[in-house]
C-alpha positions as CSV (number, residue, x, y, z in Angstrom):
1,M,128.0,-0.1,-18.6
2,K,127.8,3.0,-16.4
3,K,125.4,4.6,-18.9
4,W,123.1,1.6,-18.8
5,V,122.9,1.8,-15.0
6,V,122.0,5.5,-15.2
7,V,119.4,4.9,-17.9
8,A,117.9,2.0,-16.0
9,F,117.8,4.1,-12.8
10,L,116.1,7.0,-14.5
11,A,113.6,4.7,-16.2
12,V,112.6,3.2,-12.9
13,L,112.5,6.6,-11.2
14,F,110.3,8.2,-13.9
15,S,108.0,5.2,-14.3
16,S,107.1,5.4,-10.6
17,C,106.1,9.1,-10.9
18,G,103.2,8.6,-13.3
19,P,99.6,9.2,-12.2
20,S,97.9,6.4,-10.6
21,K,94.4,5.5,-11.7
22,A,93.7,3.3,-8.7
23,M,91.6,5.1,-6.1
24,L,92.0,4.3,-2.4
25,Y,88.2,4.1,-1.9
26,N,85.1,3.4,-3.8
27,W,83.0,6.5,-4.2
28,G,80.4,4.9,-6.6
29,D,80.3,5.1,-10.4
30,Y,81.9,8.0,-12.2
31,R,79.4,10.3,-13.9
32,S,81.2,11.9,-16.8
33,S,78.4,14.4,-17.4
34,E,78.9,15.9,-13.9
35,K,82.6,15.0,-13.7
36,A,82.0,13.5,-10.3
37,Y,81.3,10.2,-8.5
38,D,77.8,9.1,-7.5
39,Y,78.5,9.9,-3.8
40,E,79.6,13.5,-4.6
41,V,76.6,14.2,-6.8
42,L,74.1,12.7,-4.4
43,M,75.6,14.4,-1.4
44,Y,75.5,17.8,-3.1
45,D,71.9,17.2,-4.1
46,Y,71.0,16.2,-0.5
47,Y,72.5,19.3,1.0
48,H,71.3,21.6,-1.7
49,T,67.7,20.5,-1.9
50,Q,66.9,18.5,1.2
51,S,64.2,16.8,-0.8
52,P,62.7,13.4,0.1
53,S,64.1,11.9,-3.1
54,S,67.6,13.1,-2.3
55,V,67.4,11.5,1.2
56,C,66.3,8.2,-0.3
57,A,69.0,8.3,-3.0
58,L,71.7,9.1,-0.5
59,L,70.6,6.3,1.8
60,C,70.9,3.8,-1.0
61,Q,74.3,5.1,-2.0
62,Y,75.6,4.7,1.5
63,A,74.2,1.2,1.7
64,Y,75.9,0.3,-1.6
65,M,79.3,1.8,-0.5
66,V,79.2,-0.1,2.8
67,K,78.3,-3.4,1.1
68,H,80.8,-3.0,-1.7
69,P,83.9,-1.4,-0.4
70,G,86.3,-1.0,-3.3
71,G,89.3,0.9,-4.3
72,A,92.8,-0.1,-3.5
73,R,92.1,-0.5,0.2
74,K,88.9,-2.5,-0.1
75,V,87.6,-0.5,2.9
76,V,84.6,1.9,3.4
77,P,85.9,5.5,3.0
78,P,86.5,7.4,6.2
79,G,83.4,9.1,7.6
80,I,80.9,7.3,5.4
81,C,79.7,4.9,8.1
82,A,79.3,7.9,10.5
83,E,77.4,9.9,7.9
84,Y,75.2,6.9,7.0
85,G,74.5,6.1,10.7
86,Y,73.6,9.7,11.4
87,L,71.2,9.9,8.4
88,L,69.6,6.6,9.5
89,L,69.1,7.8,13.0
90,S,67.7,11.2,12.0
91,P,64.1,11.3,13.3
92,D,62.3,12.0,10.0
93,T,64.3,9.5,7.8
94,P,62.2,6.4,8.3
95,E,59.0,8.2,7.4
96,I,60.6,9.9,4.5
97,F,61.9,6.7,3.2
98,L,58.7,4.8,3.7
99,N,56.6,7.4,1.8
100,H,59.0,8.5,-0.9
101,A,61.4,5.7,-1.8
102,T,61.0,4.0,-5.1
103,K,60.3,0.3,-5.2
104,K,64.0,-0.4,-6.2
105,Q,65.2,1.7,-3.3
106,K,63.0,-0.1,-0.8
107,E,64.5,-3.4,-2.0
108,T,67.8,-2.2,-0.6
109,F,66.4,-2.4,2.9
110,G,63.5,-4.8,2.4
111,D,60.0,-3.6,1.7
112,L,58.7,-2.9,5.2
113,S,55.8,-1.0,6.7
114,D,58.0,0.6,9.3
115,Y,61.6,1.4,8.9
116,G,62.2,2.9,12.3
117,A,63.5,-0.1,14.2
118,L,65.7,-1.2,11.2
119,F,67.2,2.2,10.7
120,R,67.8,2.6,14.4
121,E,69.6,-0.7,14.7
122,R,71.6,-0.2,11.5
123,G,72.5,3.4,12.4
124,L,74.1,2.3,15.7
125,E,75.9,-0.5,13.8
126,M,77.3,2.1,11.4
127,F,78.6,4.2,14.2
128,Q,80.3,1.1,15.7
129,M,81.7,0.2,12.3
130,E,83.2,3.7,11.8
131,M,85.0,3.4,15.2
132,E,86.3,-0.1,14.3
133,L,87.6,1.0,10.9
134,Y,88.9,4.4,12.0
135,P,89.6,4.3,15.8
136,E,90.5,8.0,15.8
137,S,86.8,8.7,15.1
138,A,85.8,7.4,18.5
139,V,86.3,10.9,20.1
140,F,83.5,12.2,17.8
141,I,81.3,9.1,17.5
142,T,81.1,8.0,21.1
143,P,78.9,11.0,22.2
144,L,76.6,10.3,19.3
145,V,76.2,6.7,20.2
146,K,75.4,7.7,23.8
147,K,72.9,10.3,22.5
148,F,71.1,8.0,20.1
149,S,71.2,5.0,22.5
150,Q,69.2,7.0,25.1
151,Q,66.4,7.8,22.7
């Protein structure tokens, strides 16, 4: 009897130590060719090239991540709303998106002739969402909200 208790205890102990495939957050689809998730690939491309196509692709990835939070927590990953909001509020983003986004990418936000007002409104909403989801971010986000609200 004593041996069975020890065996059962060890079985439970070792079964809880296995790797978990469930991720806490949704980072997009996994790209096996790059061994990274969509967000990682697009973020790297954006910082590496700063091309109009990388801006458009990253904006659409952010929009997808906010609309479809996944993972075990079913919440947008920390920092994503802030990054998304900042990119939306960057001065050149509306014009870049208008002139360089594909038809499919424009469907994400609606095919408009001017994205400035939409991006400004949504950018401030994303800052607010970041502070609601992660209250500790308010220290960093509040000055950005004040700055962009005054413009």
